[in-house]
C-alpha positions in Angstrom: 6.1 6.7 3.4 6.8 3.5 1.5 10.2 2.8 0.8 11.2 6.2 2.5 14.9 4.9 3.5 16.2 4.1 -0.3 16.4 5.5 -3.7 13.3 5.3 -6.0 15.1 4.3 -8.8 15.6 0.7 -10.9 17.0 -1.4 -8.1 13.8 -0.5 -6.0 11.8 -1.1 -9.2 13.4 -4.6 -9.5 13.1 -5.4 -5.8 9.1 -4.4 -6.2 8.8 -7.3 -9.5 10.8 -9.3 -7.2 8.2 -9.3 -4.6 9.5 -6.6 -2.0 6.7 -4.7 -0.4 6.7 -1.7 2.0 6.3 -2.3 5.7 3.1 -1.9 7.2 2.4 -0.5 10.7 -0.5 -3.0 11.5 -2.2 -0.9 14.4 -2.2 2.1 12.5 -4.5 0.8 9.5 -7.9 -1.5 9.7 -7.0 -5.1 9.0 -9.5 -4.8 6.0 -7.7 -2.1 4.4 -4.2 -4.1 4.7 -5.8 -6.8 3.4 -7.0 -5.5 0.3 -3.7 -3.5 -0.1 -1.7 -6.8 0.1 -4.4 -8.4 -2.6 -3.4 -5.5 -4.5 0.4 -6.1 -4.3 0.1 -9.8 -5.3 2.9 -10.8 -7.6 0.5 -12.7 -9.9 -1.8 -9.9 -11.5 -4.8 -12.4 -12.1 -5.0 -13.1 -8.2 -5.4 -8.9 -7.9 -8.6 -7.6 -7.4 -10.4 -5.6 -10.3 -11.8 -1.9 -9.7 -15.0 -3.4 -9.3 -14.2 -5.6 -6.7 -11.8 -2.8 -5.0 -14.9 -0.3 -5.3 -17.1 -3.0 -3.8 -14.6 -3.4 -0.9 -14.5 0.4 -0.2 -18.2 0.7 -0.2 -18.6 -1.9 1.9 -15.5 -0.2 4.1 -17.7 3.0 4.0 -21.0 1.4 4.8 -19.4 -0.2 8.2 -18.0 2.8 9.4 -20.0 5.5 7.5 -22.2 5.8 10.6 -24.5 8.7 9.5 -25.6 7.5 5.9 -25.6 3.7 6.6 -26.9 0.8 9.0 -23.6 -0.8 10.0 -23.2 -3.3 7.2 -20.1 -5.5 9.2 -19.6 -4.8 12.9 -16.2 -6.3 12.3 -15.1 -3.8 9.9 -16.2 -1.1 12.3 -14.2 -2.2 15.4 -11.0 -2.5 12.9 -11.7 1.3 12.0 -12.1 2.1 15.8 -9.2 0.4 17.0 -6.9 1.9 14.2 -8.7 5.3 15.2 -7.8 4.7 18.7 -4.2 3.8 17.9 -3.8 7.1 15.9 -5.1 9.6 18.5 -3.1 7.5 21.0 0.3 8.2 19.1 -0.8 11.4 17.5 1.9 13.6 19.6 4.6 10.7 18.6 3.5 10.9 15.2 3.7 14.6 15.0 7.3 14.7 16.7 8.8 11.7 14.9 10.9 12.7 12.0 12.1 10.2 9.5 15.0 10.9 7.4 13.8 10.3 4.2 16.3 9.0 1.6 17.3 12.1 -0.6 16.3 10.0 -3.9 13.2 8.8 -2.3 10.7 11.1 -4.6 7.0 11.3 -3.6 5.7 13.1 -6.5 4.0 11.6 -9.8 6.1 10.6 -12.7 6.8 8.8 -15.6 8.9 5.6 -14.7 10.0 4.8 -18.3 13.6 5.8 -17.2 13.6 3.1 -14.7 11.4 0.4 -16.5 13.2 0.7 -20.1 16.5 -1.4 -19.2 15.4 -3.2 -16.1 16.1 -6.2 -18.1 19.8 -5.3 -18.0 20.2 -5.4 -14.5 18.4 -8.4 -13.8 19.8 -11.8 -14.9 16.0 -13.3 -14.4 14.4 -11.0 -16.3 10.9 -13.0 -16.1 9.3 -10.9 -13.4 9.5 -8.0 -15.9 6.8 -9.7 -17.9 4.4 -9.5 -15.2 1.6 -6.7 -15.5 2.2 -4.0 -13.3 
């Protein structure tokens, strides 16, 4: 879970505005997913993919690994999925038994962030990052 070890508060929101991103366990996900995720995280909103580009990527992923419905579109993507699935299966018992201590203020349910974002400029001398579209 992203940022499992810290409070989900205004300080985390500020850090995210400054470019802090969650860790990625690379073997657990196909490289194409990781690349798309990182593009979506770009600090400059103009560099992020739009919904059509995201949809195109996901359709391409599905066509490359969707076996039953499509002719394989991209063998490299297919191999990435297979390697990630092999890693997941090989580490399944470890993952099930591994208990991560989650910070008591790490909240993983949907909620409005207004209470975090309204006053962020009070906490940061360099509030330029707050002008970025999130």
